N, C-alpha and C positions, 0 to 999 in steps of 0.2 A: 630278150628272153624274160619277160615279166611273168610269164605263167610258170606254174610248177612243172618241172620235168619228172621229178620222182614223187610218188605217192605210195604210202603204206596202205595196203588193203589186207583183207584176211588171208589171201593166198600168197602174199609176199610184197615185195617192193616193185611197183610198176614204174617202168621208165618209158617215156614217150619223147621222141626226138623228131623234129621235122627234118626234111632232107638236108638242109644246110647245116643244122646242128649235128646230124649224124656224120656228114662229110667232114665237118671240122673235128669231131671226136676221132674219126679214123685218121685224119692228118696228124693230130696230136699223139695218137698211139704210135704212128710210124716214127715220130720224133722221139718218143720214149724208147722205142727199140734202139735207135741210134745212141741215145744216152746210156742205155744199159750196156751196150757194147763198148762205148768210150765216154765215160762221164766227163772227161776233159774237153770234149768237142766244143763246148760253149766257153771253155776257159778254165783256168786253175781254180778260180773262186767258186765256180759252179761245182766242179769235182769235189772241192773241199766241203761245200755245203751239203752235198749228197752223201759224203762219207766223212763225217766230222772226226776230228782228232780225239782219240780217247786217252792217249798218254803223251801230253805235250812235253813233258820233261824227260822222257825215256824213248829215244829214237828206235832202239832195238825192239822194245815192247810194242811201240806204235807200228813198226813195220810188220811184226808178227800179227798184231791185231788186225791191221788192214788186209793182210793176205787171207787170214781166216774168215773175217767177216765178209770179204768180197765174194767168197764162194756162196755163202748163205744169202747174202743180200741180192746178188745177181740172180740167183735161182728164184728167190721170192718175187723179185720184180718181174722176171720173165713169166712166172706163173700168173701173176696179177694181170699182166698185159694180155696174155692169152685168154684169161677168163673174161675180160672186158670185150675182147674181139669176138669171143664166142657169143656173148650176150647180144652184141650188135648184129651178128650174123643170124642167129636164130630169131631175132626180133625184126628182121628186115621185112619191109612191106612195099607196096606199090609206090613208085615215084621216090624211092630212097628213104622213106620214113621208117622209123623204128618204134616198135612197141613190144616190150618184153616184160616178163615177170622174173625178178631176181630173188634169190634167197638172201638172208642176211650175210652169209659168207661171201656170196658173189658181190654183194653191195660193198663189203669190206675191201674186196679186190679193186672195185671201181674207185673207192676212196683212196686206196694206196696209190694206184696209178695216177689219178688226178692230182693228188697232193705232191707226188714226186715231180710231175711236170711243172706244177705251179711253183714249187720251190726252185727248180732249175731256171725257169723263166724269170721269176722274181729276183733271183740272185744275178742273173745276166743283166737285168735292167737296173739293178741297184736299189730295188724296193726294200725299204726298211719298215714302213708303216703302210697307211692307206695310199692307194694309187689315185691320182687325179684322172677321172674318166674323160676329161676334156683334152686329151692329147690329140692334136690335129692330125687328120688323115694323111697329110703330106709328110709327116714326120717319118723318117725311115724305120723307126722302132714301133710305129703304129701297129703292125700285125702282131708283134709280141705283146704289146699292151692289151690289144683286143683279146688275144688268146688268154692272157693272164686274167683278165676280167671274166671271160667266159668260164674258165676253169674255177675261178673263185666262186662264181654263182653256182656252178654245178656242185661244188663241195658243200656250200651252205645249204643248198636245197636237199642234197642227199643226207646230210647230217640231220636235218629237220625230219626227213622221212624215217630215218633209223631210230630217232628218239622223239616219238610223238609227244612226249611230256615236256620237251624242252620249250624254251621261250618262243623259238621260231616254229615249233611243230604244231601239230593239231591232233585231232582225234583219228582213230582208226576208221577208215571208210569201208563201206560195204562193197 
């Protein structure tokens, strides 16, 4: 994925995915839905990373916090998931390709969903810094590493499109 997937134009943020990229994104969204329903499905560390401890020295306050925040966090994550699915559906083209125009609010939903997935995968893989992209394809964790790298690329590219003045960004296109 060396090309830009997201580009800011005057009418919004354009997203263009080829058929394989669109299929992969749909797959990851399905995985996000599983994580929303059960953050511990990838293990305790993933669940903890997705719902960090706010009151480490007060178990009662922590329990109350987790119960209250879970309601809002879960609903926010579901909303973002559905927003990205909607973008992919309305942007569907021949042969599985996607081309859609997003508002900044929709792009934020895309960011949230992608980042949530990336955090979960990175935690499951034990990623603390940069990932070595040379993981052999026969490694059982290769699909997770590949997904992590794809999601990282999408995040970086979307951030550049959202902030054209950033180091990675560029000018507004016609």
